[in-house]
C-alpha positions as CSV (number, residue, x, y, z in Angstrom):
1,X,-131.5,11.2,5.1
2,X,-134.9,10.1,6.4
3,X,-136.6,11.0,9.6
4,X,-138.8,8.6,11.6
5,X,-140.9,10.4,14.3
6,X,-141.5,8.6,17.5
7,X,-144.0,10.1,20.0
8,X,-143.8,8.5,23.5
9,X,-146.2,10.0,26.0
10,X,-146.0,13.3,24.3
11,X,-142.1,13.2,24.0
12,X,-141.0,13.8,20.4
13,X,-138.0,11.7,19.4
14,X,-136.6,11.7,15.8
15,X,-134.8,8.7,14.4
16,X,-132.4,9.6,11.5
17,X,-132.0,6.9,9.0
18,X,-130.5,6.4,5.6
19,X,-128.2,4.2,3.5
20,X,-125.3,6.6,3.5
21,X,-123.0,8.3,6.0
22,X,-124.9,11.2,7.5
23,X,-122.3,12.3,10.1
24,X,-118.8,12.6,8.8
25,X,-117.7,15.9,10.4
26,X,-118.8,18.0,13.4
27,X,-120.4,20.4,11.0
28,X,-122.7,17.6,9.7
29,X,-124.4,17.4,13.1
30,X,-125.3,21.0,12.9
31,X,-127.2,20.3,9.6
32,X,-129.0,17.5,11.3
33,X,-129.8,19.6,14.4
34,X,-131.1,22.5,12.2
35,X,-133.3,20.2,10.1
36,X,-134.7,18.3,13.0
37,X,-135.5,21.3,15.2
38,X,-137.2,23.3,12.6
39,X,-139.0,20.3,11.0
40,X,-140.0,18.5,14.1
41,X,-139.3,20.7,17.1
42,X,-137.6,17.7,18.7
43,X,-134.5,17.9,20.9
44,X,-134.1,14.1,21.1
45,X,-132.2,12.4,18.3
46,X,-131.6,8.7,17.4
47,X,-129.0,7.9,14.8
48,X,-127.5,4.6,13.7
49,X,-123.9,3.7,14.0
50,X,-123.9,2.8,10.3
51,X,-124.8,6.4,9.4
52,X,-121.7,7.8,11.3
53,X,-118.3,7.8,9.7
54,X,-116.1,5.0,11.2
55,X,-113.5,7.7,12.1
56,X,-115.9,8.9,14.7
57,X,-115.0,5.9,16.8
58,X,-111.2,6.6,16.6
59,X,-110.9,9.3,19.3
60,X,-107.6,10.5,18.0
61,X,-109.2,12.6,15.3
62,X,-111.6,14.3,17.7
63,X,-114.8,14.0,15.6
64,X,-116.7,12.2,18.4
65,X,-115.8,14.8,21.0
66,X,-116.7,17.7,18.6
67,X,-120.0,16.1,17.7
68,X,-121.0,15.4,21.2
69,X,-119.9,18.8,22.4
70,X,-122.3,20.4,19.8
71,X,-125.1,18.1,21.1
72,X,-124.4,19.3,24.6
73,X,-124.1,22.9,23.6
74,X,-127.5,22.8,22.1
75,X,-128.9,20.9,25.1
76,X,-130.0,18.0,23.0
77,X,-130.1,14.4,23.8
78,X,-128.7,11.7,21.5
79,X,-128.8,8.0,21.3
80,X,-126.5,6.2,18.9
81,X,-127.8,2.7,18.1
82,X,-125.3,0.0,17.1
83,X,-123.1,-2.9,18.1
84,X,-120.2,-1.3,20.0
85,X,-118.6,-4.6,21.1
86,X,-116.4,-4.5,18.0
87,X,-114.5,-1.5,19.4
88,X,-111.9,-3.0,21.6
89,X,-109.6,0.0,22.4
90,X,-109.8,1.1,26.0
91,X,-110.2,4.7,25.1
92,X,-113.4,4.2,23.1
93,X,-114.9,1.8,25.6
94,X,-114.2,4.4,28.3
95,X,-115.7,7.2,26.2
96,X,-118.9,5.1,25.6
97,X,-119.1,4.3,29.3
98,X,-118.7,7.9,30.4
99,X,-121.1,9.2,27.8
100,X,-123.8,6.8,28.9
101,X,-123.4,8.1,32.5
102,X,-124.2,11.7,31.6
103,X,-127.8,11.1,30.5
104,X,-127.4,13.3,27.5
105,X,-125.6,10.9,25.1
106,X,-126.4,7.1,25.0
107,X,-124.7,4.4,23.1
108,X,-127.3,1.6,22.9
109,X,-128.0,-1.7,21.1
110,X,-131.5,-1.2,19.9
111,X,-134.1,1.4,18.9
112,X,-136.4,0.4,21.7
113,X,-133.6,1.0,24.2
114,X,-132.9,4.3,22.6
115,X,-136.5,5.4,22.9
116,X,-136.6,4.3,26.5
117,X,-133.5,6.3,27.3
118,X,-134.7,9.4,25.5
119,X,-138.3,9.4,26.8
């Protein structure tokens, strides 16, 4: 896991990158949160869809809900960057739509869009 730090007008945003799956369970997000907060003191996170287990996008197994609940509990903001057009089930489309409305979780198509939403 690598961390890219973005600073936009004094707002610290951390982008998590890597070649492997970083989030495969709800507990994995706790590790990310701990590392980011203590290393960077940032409460804004960008993560790439490719670094999240594909099961996250199958709402039946509840990984997405548990991960996003932890983000909410810790009062963090999260942007997930990827191409979400490939998810055709109504449930995940609705989930993404509703998440984007809250202002705390954003599913976006680019890093620049993620930075804009989080800053």
